N, C-alpha and C positions, 0 to 999 in steps of 0.2 A: 244131532246135537252139533251147533255153532262149536266155530273153533276156539272163538275164545272161550265159551263154558265148560270147553274140555280144559283147557288152559287152567283157567281158576278151580277147577277140580282137581285137580293134580296138584298145583300151589295150596292149597286145602289140607291135603293127606301130605307131604312134604313138610309143609312149614307146622303143621301141628307135632309133627315125630320131631322136627329139630329144638321145638320149646320145651317139649321133653327132656330131648337130650341138653339143651344148655342148662337146666336144673339140675340137672347131675355135672356136670363138667362143662364149666364157659367155654374154656378154651380150644379144644378139640372143638368141642360143638359148632362153636361159631366158624372156624375155621370149615365146616364142612357146609355150614350155611352160607357163605363166601362163596363157595364153589360152587354153590345151586344157583348162587346168585350173577354169577358171570354166565350161567348159562340161561338165562331168561333175560339178563337186563342186556335190552337192546337199544336204547335209545340214548341222549347225552347224560340226562339226568342219574340214570342209573349207572351207568359207567362211574360218574363221580363220584356218586353214594359210594358204591363198592369201593373204589379207589380211597375214599377217607376210612372205612371199617379196615381197609387191608393195612395201613396207614399204621393204624389203632393194634393192630395183632403185632405189628412190630416190635411192641412196645408190654414185654410181658408182666411188668406191673401196673399195668392200666388203672386207673381209677374206675373205667368205662366199662372193665371186664364186671367191676364190682355192683356196677350201675344194671348191666345187664344181668346178672346171676340172681339179684335182688329184685330185679323187678318180673322175673320170669316165675321165681319161687313165691313170687306173694302178689301175683294177679290173677284173676279166671284166664285159663288159656284161649277160650272161644272168643275172649275181647279182645285178647293180644293179636291173637290169629287173623280177625276179622278185621280189627283198623287197620292194621300191619298191609293185610291183601289189598285195601279198600285203597289206601295210599297208595303202596308205593306199586300195587300192578293198574289198577279201576283207572286212579286219578294221573300217576305221572307215566303209566306208560300207555293205555287203552286211551286217556281221556288226552295225553300229549298228542300221540298221532291226529283225533277227531280235531284237535286243536290248530292244528299244527293246516289240516286239510282245508278247514272252515276259514280260516285267515286265508289261505290261497284264494278260495274261490268269492268271498264274501268282500274280501278289501276291508277288513276292520280288525285290529288287533281282540282277542279273545284272553282277559288273566286267568291262571290256573285256578284262584279261587277268590271266592267272594264272602268279604266280612260284612255282618250283618248285626246290628244293634238293634235288638228286639225288644229294648225296654220299655221304649214309649208307647202310649194309650191308643192310638189311631185307630179304630174301630174297624177299620178295612186291610189290618196289617196281616190275619192271617191269610186270607186268601191271598192277599199280594206277595206274599213271601212263597204261599207254595206252589205258584204262578211261574214265580222266578227260579225257583228249586224245578220244575221239570222244563222250562226254556233253559237254563244252565244244563242241565243234564244233556239235552240234545245237543251243545256245544261243545260236548266234551269237560265241562267243570262239576269235577264229583267232590271235591272239598271246599268244604263251608265254614268260618269261623264265626260262630254263634254267643255273642257278647248277651249274657242276659241279666245282669248284675243283682240285684235283691228278690224280683218280681216274680212270683207265681206267673202270672199270665206267661210272660216270656220263655221261662222254662218248659210250663205247658204245651207250647209252640214247638220250641226246638226238639220236645220230643216227638211230636207228630210230625216233622220233618225229618226225622231220623229214621222214623218207622216205614215212612211212606219211601224213603229212598235207602233200602238198602246196603248198597254197594256202594254208597258214598261215604264219603271218610268226615266227622263232625267232631270239631273241636268246639266246648262249650266252657264257657268263660264265667263263672258264679261267684256270689257270694259264699262265703262259709257258714251263711244262716238257713241255704237254702238245701243245705247236703242231709241232715236227718231229715225233716219233711218228706223228701222228694229220693233217698236214697233206691229204694225198693224200684223207682222206675227208672230210674237212672240204671240202674243194675241189668236192666230187663235190653238194653238195646245195647250190644256188643258194638256197635261200630262209634261209638263215642272215646274220645279224651276228655276228660273233666280237668280241667284247671280252675284250682282257687284263686280267687284275691288273699296274696297273702301278704297284703299292705294293711288291711282290715284285726281288728282284735280278734282270737278265737279261733284262726284256723286252724291255730293245730288241733283243736274237738274236730274240726270237719275232717283233715288231713288222717286223724285215728281212724272215722268211721268208714272214709274210705278204704284205709287199708285193712280194714277188719271185712268189708263188702269184698276185698280183693279185685278192687276198681282199678282202673290203669290211667291215672291222674298225673297232675303234675299241676305248678305253680303261673303266678301270674304278679306282678305289682304295677300300679300305672304311677307313673314317676309325673308328679305336679309341682315339685317345689326342689329348691338348691338342696337341701338338705338328703332328701330324698336319693337325687342323683347320685349326689356325695357318699350317701350308704350302698349305693349299687355298685358304683366305681370305685370302691374301697374294698368287697370281695366280703361286706360284712352282713350284707343282705341274704346271699346264697349262702353263707355258714349259716347261719339262722336256719336255714330248710333244711340244712343234711339231718341226719338221723329220723327224721318222720315219714320217708317213703317218698312216694314220686320220683316220674323220672325225667321231668325235664321243669325249664321255668323261663317264661318270657317277659322280656322287657318291652311295656310299652311309653314313649313319653309321649307327654300330654304338651298340650300348649302352653301351660305356664311352666314347664320346665325350661331353664334357660341354654339357651341354642348352643353355646358353649361347652355345656355339659353332656347333653343328650347326643350333642355329634360325638361324643368318643366312645357310648353303647357299643358301635357295631365292632370298634378295634379290641374294646375288650370284652365281646362274647368269642371273637377270632382267634385271640391270643387265648384265650381259656380252651375253648374246644382243641386248636392245634397242639397245645401242649399237655390234653385231655388233664385241667387242675382240679375238677372235682367229679366227683360220680354224680353228678346230675347233666344235663345238656341242657346247656343254655341257646338261649335265641333271642334277637333283634327281631321282634314282631315285624317293624315295615320292609326294613331291607333284606329279612332274610326271605321275607314271601316275593319281593322283588328278585331276590338271587335266585329263588326257585322260578321264577315266571323268565328269568334272562338265560336260564338254560333252555326251558322246554321250545321258547318264541325267542325271536331276534328281536324285540319290543319289549322290554318289561313293564309291565301294566299291574297297577293294585287299583280296586274298586273295593267301595264302600259304602253302604246305605245306611243313614243315621236313623233315629227313632222317629222322624216323620216323614219317613222319605227320603228326603234330599240324599243324590248323589255326592260323592267324594273321591280323592284321588289321591296319592302320596307322592309328591317331588320336589327335589330340589329340599329336601329334608323337611319338608311340612307336609301337613293334612291339606287339602286345595277342596273348597267347595266349587261341583260341576252344576251348571244349570239347569239343571234336569234334575224328576223326584219322579220316583218307583211308582207311584198310580199312574201316571198321566202318558208313560213310554213304553213298551217291553223290552224285554231285554236287551234283544236284536238292535232295537231301535236305539237305545243308548250306546250301547257301543257303535253304532255304525256310526251317531254322530260324533260321539268327542273321543274315540280311538281310532280313527281312519288311519289306515298305513302309508306310508307316503310312497 
């Protein structure tokens, strides 16, 4: 058995036991988990993440204790263990090592994750995306953000990808309307984090279904107006989520969201995290993806593939199209052409 496989087996056992212990005593068990993390944390991102948790532990009244305990008590243990190890170990440790080695060898930047907009109707999309997944894993990319909208075809493809790559972490963004017809199949894939669109009606019903099914889930909102951005920055949107379960919430500024407001999102998110303001982990979608990439590699990159296969990146506070499309290029060729290292 390879060394990585042995480490994975050890992690499965230790993390599973830690999850059981946290349900009974979150503070004491989290400290034990941090001690274990210090043993396995080799890269800069793992050490930074462990440092953030240690900060939290210094505040005995932190809402994050409530968040962790509620998540552990109301989420399937295999899902927490699998997704957590896939992200923390496979992506941020093994994948990060592969990425840095490949960047040095090949001379182009490699993002730690890829965002895929699966809502499109392109007939060749399933084959293209599965090929992309295989190419991504060979470069060290083990995290995928899959946007399904309200499309049954998109969620079917997302589940096929999750089954094809059980070692990867998949964050699946979907409409609340998809939850009821797909909850059983979603429950069969432990490497998923399900994100509900909480900017549309009836997300509360979908959240209740996911909580009853003991799924690992959270929320997102696409801010496409001044009114939406103002609601987020006031704290009203996050307050509306509390009490419905869920572990995290992503803010996604759209093109139509005023830049003067969307540019304030990261400051708001950072302040909320640093002060541990809510029993919910807030994320600025684009800037946090880039932040992780900047820790893993010295040149942060963001890669997104739109429904028609068009490639895009995120820089200078906005999404920017690249003159490339998935059906025309391999992932290696796309990165080599558009993300060259200096």
